PAROKE-618958 format. One record per residue (C-alpha): residue in three letters; x, y, z. Coordinates in steps of 0.5 Angstrom, whole numbers, padded with zeros to 4 digits, always signed. Layout:
ALAXYZ...
END
This chain:
MET+0034+0076-0028THR+0040+0077-0031ALA+0045+0072-0032LYS+0050+0070-0027ILE+0056+0073-0030ASP+0053+0079-0031ILE+0050+0080-0024VAL+0057+0079-0021ARG+0060+0084-0026GLU+0055+0089-0024LEU+0055+0088-0017GLY+0062+0089-0016GLU+0065+0089-0009GLU+0057+0088-0006ALA+0057+0081-0009LEU+0061+0079-0003LEU+0055+0081+0002LEU+0050+0077-0002PRO+0052+0070+0001ALA+0051+0073+0008LEU+0044+0076+0005LEU+0042+0070+0003GLY+0043+0066+0009ASP+0039+0072+0013ALA+0034+0071+0008LEU+0033+0064+0009ALA+0033+0065+0017ALA+0028+0070+0016ASN+0023+0066+0012ASP+0024+0061+0018ARG+0022+0066+0023LEU+0016+0068+0018LYS+0013+0061+0018LEU+0013+0061+0025ARG+0010+0067+0027LEU+0004+0065+0022THR+0004+0058+0025LEU+0004+0061+0032LEU-0002+0066+0030GLN-0006+0061+0027GLU-0005+0056+0033ALA-0007+0061+0038ALA-0014+0063+0034ALA-0015+0055+0033HIS-0014+0055+0041SER-0019+0060+0042ARG-0024+0056+0038HIS-0022+0049+0041PRO-0019+0051+0048GLY-0020+0044+0051GLU-0015+0041+0046THR-0008+0040+0047VAL-0003+0046+0046HIS+0004+0045+0043SER+0009+0051+0045PHE+0013+0051+0039GLU+0019+0053+0044ALA+0024+0049+0041GLU+0022+0051+0034CYS+0022+0059+0036ARG+0029+0058+0040ALA+0032+0055+0034ALA+0029+0060+0029GLY+0032+0066+0034LEU+0025+0068+0036THR+0027+0068+0043ASP+0023+0074+0046LEU+0016+0071+0046PRO+0012+0068+0052PHE+0013+0061+0050GLU+0008+0058+0055ALA+0003+0063+0054THR+0003+0065+0047ILE-0002+0059+0045GLY-0005+0056+0052GLY-0006+0063+0054THR-0010+0066+0049ARG-0017+0068+0051VAL-0023+0070+0047LEU-0025+0078+0049SER-0031+0078+0045PRO-0034+0075+0038GLU-0029+0079+0034ARG-0023+0080+0039ILE-0018+0075+0042LEU-0012+0076+0047VAL-0006+0073+0044PRO+0000+0074+0049GLY+0006+0076+0045ALA+0002+0078+0039GLU+0004+0085+0038ILE+0011+0082+0038LEU+0009+0077+0032VAL+0006+0082+0028LYS+0011+0087+0028GLY+0016+0082+0026LEU+0013+0080+0020ALA+0014+0087+0016ALA+0022+0087+0018ASP+0023+0079+0017LEU+0020+0080+0010ALA+0024+0086+0009THR+0030+0082+0011MET+0028+0077+0005LEU+0028+0082+0000LEU+0035+0085+0001PRO+0039+0079-0003LEU+0034+0081-0009LYS+0035+0088-0008ALA+0043+0087-0008ALA+0042+0083-0014LYS+0038+0088-0017VAL+0033+0083-0019VAL+0027+0086-0023ILE+0021+0083-0019CYS+0024+0086-0013ASN+0021+0092-0014ALA+0014+0089-0015PHE+0015+0085-0008GLU+0017+0092-0005GLN+0010+0095-0007ARG+0006+0089-0005LEU+0010+0089+0002ALA+0008+0097+0003VAL+0001+0095+0002LEU+0001+0089+0006ALA+0005+0093+0012ALA+0000+0099+0012ALA-0006+0094+0012MET-0003+0090+0018PRO-0007+0090+0025LYS-0003+0093+0030ALA-0004+0088+0035GLU-0004+0093+0041HIS-0004+0090+0048ASP-0004+0083+0044GLU-0011+0084+0042LEU-0013+0081+0035ALA-0019+0080+0031PRO-0019+0072+0028ARG-0021+0075+0021ASP-0014+0079+0021ILE-0010+0072+0022ASP-0014+0069+0017ALA-0013+0075+0012MET-0005+0075+0013THR-0005+0067+0013SER-0009+0066+0007ALA-0006+0063+0001ARG-0011+0063-0004ARG-0009+0066-0011ASP-0016+0068-0013GLY-0017+0073-0007ALA-0013+0079-0004ASP-0006+0079-0003SER-0003+0076+0004VAL+0003+0076+0008HIS+0003+0068+0006LEU+0003+0069-0001LEU+0008+0074-0001ILE+0013+0070+0003MET+0012+0064-0002ASP+0013+0068-0008VAL+0020+0072-0005HIS+0022+0065-0002LYS+0022+0062-0009ALA+0025+0068-0012ILE+0031+0067-0007ASN+0032+0060-0009GLN+0033+0062-0016LEU+0038+0067-0014ALA+0041+0063-0010SER+0042+0057-0015GLU+0044+0062-0020MET+0049+0066-0015ALA+0052+0060-0012VAL+0060+0061-0011GLU+0061+0054-0012THR+0057+0047-0014ILE+0058+0041-0009ASP+0056+0035-0013GLY+0050+0039-0016ALA+0048+0043-0010HIS+0049+0050-0011VAL+0053+0053-0005HIS+0054+0060-0002HIS+0060+0062+0004VAL+0061+0055+0007ASP+0068+0052+0010ASP+0071+0046+0010GLN+0067+0042+0015ASP+0060+0045+0011ARG+0063+0042+0005ALA+0064+0035+0008ARG+0057+0035+0010ILE+0054+0038+0004LYS+0058+0032+0000ALA+0055+0027+0005PHE+0048+0030+0004MET+0048+0030-0004ALA+0051+0023-0004GLY+0045+0020-0001LEU+0041+0025-0006ASN+0045+0023-0012ARG+0044+0016-0011THR+0037+0015-0011SER+0035+0022-0015VAL+0035+0017-0021LEU+0029+0014-0019ALA+0025+0021-0020PHE+0025+0019-0028GLY+0025+0026-0030HIS+0021+0029-0025PRO+0023+0036-0024GLY+0025+0038-0017LEU+0031+0036-0012GLY+0035+0042-0013THR+0039+0043-0007THR+0042+0050-0004ALA+0046+0051+0002VAL+0049+0057+0005HIS+0053+0058+0012SER+0050+0064+0016GLY+0052+0065+0023THR+0054+0059+0027ARG+0050+0054+0022LEU+0049+0051+0016THR+0043+0051+0012ILE+0041+0046+0007GLN+0034+0047+0003ASN+0031+0042-0002ASP+0026+0044-0007ILE+0023+0037-0007GLY+0018+0038-0012THR+0014+0044-0015THR+0009+0045-0009ASP+0009+0051-0005ALA+0007+0048+0001HIS+0012+0042+0000VAL+0019+0044+0004LEU+0025+0041+0007VAL+0030+0045+0010VAL+0036+0042+0014HIS+0040+0046+0019VAL+0046+0043+0022GLU+0050+0046+0028ASP+0055+0043+0032LYS+0053+0036+0032THR+0046+0037+0031ALA+0041+0036+0025SER+0034+0039+0025VAL+0030+0038+0019THR+0024+0042+0018TYR+0018+0039+0014THR+0012+0042+0011ASP+0007+0038+0007VAL-0001+0039+0005HIS-0002+0031+0006ARG-0002+0029+0013GLN-0001+0021+0010ARG+0005+0023+0006ALA+0008+0027+0013LYS+0007+0021+0017PHE+0010+0017+0011PHE+0016+0021+0011ILE+0017+0021+0019SER+0016+0013+0018LEU+0022+0013+0014PHE+0027+0015+0019GLU+0025+0009+0024GLY+0031+0007+0028GLN+0035+0013+0026GLY+0035+0016+0033VAL+0030+0022+0030THR+0026+0025+0035TRP+0020+0029+0032THR+0015+0034+0034PRO+0007+0033+0034LEU+0004+0033+0027ASP+0001+0039+0027GLU-0005+0042+0022LYS-0004+0049+0020SER-0010+0053+0017ALA-0008+0056+0010HIS-0013+0058+0005GLY-0011+0056-0002VAL-0006+0051+0000GLY-0008+0044-0001GLU-0015+0041-0002GLU-0017+0043+0005ASP-0014+0049+0006VAL-0009+0046+0011PHE-0002+0044+0011TYR+0002+0040+0016LEU+0009+0042+0020ILE+0014+0037+0023VAL+0021+0038+0026GLY+0026+0033+0027ARG+0032+0033+0031PHE+0038+0028+0031ASP+0044+0029+0036ALA+0050+0025+0033ALA+0055+0022+0037ASP+0061+0024+0032GLU+0062+0027+0026ALA+0062+0021+0022ALA+0055+0019+0025LEU+0052+0026+0023GLN+0055+0025+0016ARG+0051+0018+0015PHE+0045+0021+0018LEU+0045+0027+0012THR+0047+0022+0007PHE+0041+0017+0009LEU+0036+0024+0009GLY+0038+0026+0002SER+0037+0019+0000ARG+0030+0019+0002ILE+0027+0025-0001VAL+0026+0022-0008PHE+0020+0018-0005LEU+0016+0024-0003ILE+0015+0026-0010ASP+0008+0024-0013TRP+0007+0020-0007ASN+0000+0022-0006LYS-0001+0020-0014ALA+0002+0014-0013ARG-0002+0012-0007LYS-0009+0014-0010ALA-0006+0009-0016LEU-0005+0003-0012GLN-0011+0004-0007THR-0015+0003-0014PHE-0013-0005-0012VAL-0012-0005-0005GLY-0014-0002+0001LYS-0011+0005+0004GLY-0007+0002+0009ALA-0004-0003+0004SER-0003+0002-0001ILE+0002+0006+0004GLU+0005-0001+0006LEU+0007-0002-0001LEU+0010+0005-0002THR+0014+0004+0004PHE+0016-0003+0001ALA+0018+0001-0005ALA+0022+0006-0001THR+0026+0001+0004ASN+0028-0003-0002ASP+0030+0004-0007TYR+0025+0002-0012GLY+0021+0008-0011HIS+0014+0009-0015ARG+0016+0014-0020ALA+0017+0009-0025PHE+0010+0006-0024LEU+0007+0012-0025GLU+0011+0014-0031LEU+0009+0007-0034GLY+0002+0009-0033GLY+0000+0008-0026ALA-0006+0005-0025ASP-0007+0004-0032LEU-0001+0000-0033VAL-0005-0006-0028PHE-0012-0004-0032GLU-0008-0006-0038ALA-0005-0012-0036ILE-0012-0014-0033ARG-0016-0013-0040ARG-0010-0017-0044THR-0010-0023-0039ALA-0016-0023-0034GLU-0022-0020-0037GLY-0028-0023-0035ARG-0024-0027-0030ILE-0026-0021-0025PRO-0033-0020-0022TYR-0035-0013-0024GLY-0034-0008-0019ALA-0029-0012-0015ARG-0022-0010-0013LEU-0016-0014-0015ASP-0015-0016-0008GLU-0022-0018-0007THR-0021-0023-0013LEU-0014-0025-0012GLY-0014-0025-0005ALA-0010-0019+0000VAL-0003-0023+0000GLU-0003-0025-0007THR-0005-0018-0009ASN+0000-0015-0005ASP+0006-0019-0007PHE+0004-0018-0014LEU+0004-0010-0014ARG+0011-0011-0010ARG+0013-0014-0016VAL+0010-0009-0021LEU+0014-0003-0017ARG+0020-0007-0017GLN+0019-0009-0025THR+0018-0002-0027SER+0024+0001-0023GLU+0029-0004-0025GLY+0026-0004-0032LEU+0027+0003-0033ARG+0033+0004-0030ALA+0036-0002-0034CYS+0033+0002-0040ARG+0029-0004-0042SER+0023-0002-0047THR+0017+0000-0044ARG+0013-0006-0048LEU+0017-0011-0045ILE+0016-0009-0038ARG+0009-0009-0039ASP+0009-0016-0042GLU+0012-0018-0036VAL+0007-0015-0031GLN+0002-0018-0036ALA+0005-0025-0035ASP+0006-0024-0028LEU-0002-0023-0027SER-0004-0028-0032GLN+0000-0033-0028LEU-0003-0031-0021PHE-0010-0032-0024ASP-0008-0039-0026THR-0005-0040-0019ALA-0012-0038-0016GLU-0015-0043-0021SER-0010-0048-0019ALA-0011-0047-0012VAL-0018-0049-0012LEU-0016-0056-0016ALA-0011-0057-0010VAL-0016-0056-0005LEU-0020-0061-0009MET-0015-0066-0009ARG-0014-0066-0002HIS-0022-0067-0001LEU-0022-0073-0006GLY-0016-0076-0001ILE-0021-0076+0004THR-0027-0078+0000ARG-0022-0084-0002MET-0021-0086+0005LEU-0028-0086+0007ALA-0030-0090+0001SER-0024-0095+0003LEU-0027-0095+0010LEU-0033-0098+0008VAL-0030-0103+0004GLU-0026-0105+0010GLY-0033-0105+0014LEU-0037-0109+0009ALA-0031-0114+0009ALA-0031-0115+0016ASN-0038-0115+0017GLY-0040-0121+0021ALA-0033-0122+0023SER-0031-0122+0031GLY-0028-0116+0033SER-0031-0111+0028ASP-0032-0105+0031HIS-0037-0101+0026SER-0038-0095+0032ARG-0030-0094+0031LEU-0031-0093+0024ALA-0037-0088+0024GLN-0033-0084+0029LYS-0027-0084+0024ALA-0031-0082+0018LYS-0035-0076+0022ARG-0028-0073+0023MET-0026-0074+0016GLU-0033-0071+0014GLU-0032-0065+0018LYS-0025-0064+0015ALA-0028-0065+0008ASP-0033-0059+0010ARG-0027-0054+0012LEU-0024-0056+0005THR-0030-0054+0001VAL-0031-0048+0005GLN-0024-0046+0003ALA-0025-0048-0004ARG-0032-0044-0005GLU-0028-0038-0002ILE-0023-0038-0008CYS-0028-0040-0013ALA-0032-0033-0011ARG-0026-0029-0012VAL-0025-0032-0020GLN-0030-0030-0025HIS-0033-0036-0030ALA-0031-0041-0024ASP-0038-0044-0025THR-0035-0051-0027LEU-0030-0051-0022ARG-0035-0049-0017GLN-0040-0055-0019SER-0034-0060-0018VAL-0033-0058-0011ASP-0040-0058-0010ALA-0041-0065-0013VAL-0035-0068-0009GLU-0038-0065-0003ASN-0044-0069-0004ALA-0041-0075-0005THR-0037-0075+0001ASP-0043-0073+0005THR-0046-0079+0002LEU-0041-0084+0004ASP-0041-0081+0011GLU-0048-0083+0011CYS-0047-0090+0009VAL-0041-0091+0014PHE-0047-0089+0019LEU-0052-0094+0017LEU-0047-0099+0017GLY-0046-0098+0024LEU-0053-0100+0025MET-0053-0106+0021PRO-0053-0113+0024LYS-0047-0117+0023GLY-0047-0123+0019SER-0050-0121+0012GLY-0046-0126+0008ALA-0047-0125+0000SER-0051-0119+0001GLY-0045-0116+0005ALA-0040-0118-0001LYS-0044-0115-0006LEU-0044-0108-0002ALA-0037-0109-0001GLY-0036-0110-0009LEU-0040-0103-0010ALA-0036-0100-0005GLU-0029-0102-0009LEU-0032-0099-0015VAL-0033-0092-0011VAL-0026-0092-0009ASP-0024-0094-0017GLY-0028-0088-0019VAL-0025-0083-0014SER-0018-0085-0016HIS-0020-0084-0023LEU-0023-0077-0021VAL-0016-0076-0018ARG-0012-0077-0024ALA-0017-0072-0028VAL-0016-0067-0023GLU-0008-0068-0023ALA-0008-0067-0031VAL-0013-0061-0031SER-0008-0057-0026ARG-0003-0058-0031LEU-0007-0055-0037PRO-0005-0048-0036GLU+0002-0050-0037GLY+0000-0052-0044HIS+0001-0059-0044ARG-0004-0062-0049ALA-0002-0069-0047ASP-0005-0067-0040ALA-0012-0065-0044THR-0012-0072-0046ASP-0010-0075-0040SER-0016-0072-0036LEU-0021-0073-0041GLN-0019-0081-0041ALA-0019-0081-0033ILE-0026-0077-0034ASP-0029-0082-0038ALA-0026-0088-0033VAL-0030-0084-0028MET-0037-0085-0032ALA-0035-0092-0034VAL-0035-0093-0026GLU-0042-0090-0025LYS-0045-0095-0030SER-0042-0101-0027ALA-0044-0098-0020ASP-0052-0098-0023SER-0051-0106-0025ALA-0047-0107-0018GLU-0053-0104-0014ARG-0058-0108-0017ASP-0054-0114-0016ALA-0053-0112-0008ILE-0061-0111-0008SER-0062-0118-0011ALA-0058-0121-0006PHE-0061-0118+0000MET-0068-0119-0003GLY-0066-0127-0005ALA-0063-0128+0002ALA-0067-0134+0006SER-0071-0131+0012PRO-0067-0124+0011ASP-0067-0119+0018ALA-0071-0113+0017ARG-0066-0109+0019ALA-0061-0112+0015LEU-0065-0111+0009VAL-0067-0104+0010LEU-0060-0101+0012GLY-0057-0105+0006LEU-0062-0103+0001ASP-0060-0095+0004VAL-0053-0097+0004ALA-0053-0100-0004ARG-0057-0093-0006GLY-0052-0089-0002LEU-0046-0092-0006GLU-0049-0092-0012THR-0051-0084-0011ALA-0044-0083-0009THR-0042-0085-0016ASP-0047-0081-0019TYR-0044-0075-0016LEU-0037-0077-0018ALA-0040-0077-0025HIS-0043-0070-0024ALA-0036-0067-0022ALA-0032-0071-0028LEU-0037-0068-0033ALA-0036-0061-0030LEU-0028-0062-0030ARG-0029-0064-0038ASP-0033-0057-0039ARG-0027-0054-0036VAL-0022-0058-0040LEU-0026-0056-0046GLU-0026-0049-0044GLU-0018-0049-0044LEU-0017-0052-0050SER-0022-0047-0054ALA-0018-0041-0051
END
């Protein structure tokens, strides 16, 4: 194609016709797409007559195809034989294909675009091979041949339409009579200019979020009674956005090879007052991964000009979020579920972060690098990130990644700094997961201490009037059930973090201590009242258990602060752990003293003897479990210190 200035000089007076020819060509392109869509829908209905039929009446009227039997074209399709179907209006649809293609070639011919000769030759061959569709009869294979988009097969009407459309867009860009805020504009009036400015205001506000990706080129032309705005979005042939503005109504035609992205596009306009046609699947050999694309049409009826321009601004601002959308979805889906990945992209679009910065910085590799540097070995092999950190935590982390990457690149911060921020965030999340286990363990130990205190209270009151051991047993049972729920919660968190063996051992040991104390309370309820010196010995042993739990609480508190890098906390935790071990040794001696007191009692009650011995052993066993928990915590401390 010659340069813009040379074309204008060569065309002379004929150049005055070019804007109108371009407008007619774009209108013909709309009609051609609808002709092929209607033929495809008719063929599909002949194969599946029970499925719901969409008439496309609104789309046809908007495109100027008013000579069709709307209600019957698809719904009235009948199978005549294995090789023939009857499609009401098929003859009109097929006859118009060559005529509309010829209309599309007119601006290229007027501008003497070299490739136009090749297009004309292709059109001549295709027109000669087109079915006549006499009496509205067609062969399904003829429809497939016309709509095929395979570049490695025979030429087709669909391929020619796409190629000519691309050449028209290039010509429209180079032959623009004027440029309005980056849009190449033809033959518009003052009202059109205001509407184009509104659309471009939204587009330009968010276009920076493409971060260098090609696309978003906009052309606009006035033809007949309406303004047509087209955006190229990206580089995919079947990814098209066309906006028709007439009076106070904006009609948005959108096609996409990805169903999920088309649904995402619709979702961006929730609350905007847009009505959409059904999301219909169209067959097109060679388009997308599954030889299908999706077409939707949205309609917005504005109350006044201001409302119309606000909508055009919003529409323009959303387009950038379609670029590389499916690539971003797949990258995010590596770490979360399919639905969650789309929710993340919706979040990024709603907050004007977008996903292109995330992809520019590596996409999934950005997160994998953060895992390798900060969490390698802490995620079970083959586990997804949300299975390790939890769905809510992972979703929040990825939201921050989308924000950090977008804001970071827009502020021209170094990519190394942005990556470091992502890694620091992930590292803190894993520390938080481990801290969550310790927090649950602290709550559990609180219950354990209350149980031990109940035993001290019950043993001290044993034999006193008004003591009610059954009440203590009921209270202890409720505590033990609450402790069981905390154990389950802690184990679930441990299961999501690799190398959490020491934490799991502490959780299990504290659970065993709690169960043992609950059993002791139950046995206390069976003991006869009036145990004298032996009861006092048991009370002293129970007080040691309270001390052991208190020291273990201090140890857990200190360990929870270790990720913050406070060396003093390591010392505190080791001292508290040592105190727990000392309690365990003291409990050994206290148990023997209690047993001796029971055995030395004058005329001991057999029940008191048996139950007292079991309680003594249970209390000592509880301190053993506390010691096991403390030793596991010590291993954790040493791991942190050696990291």
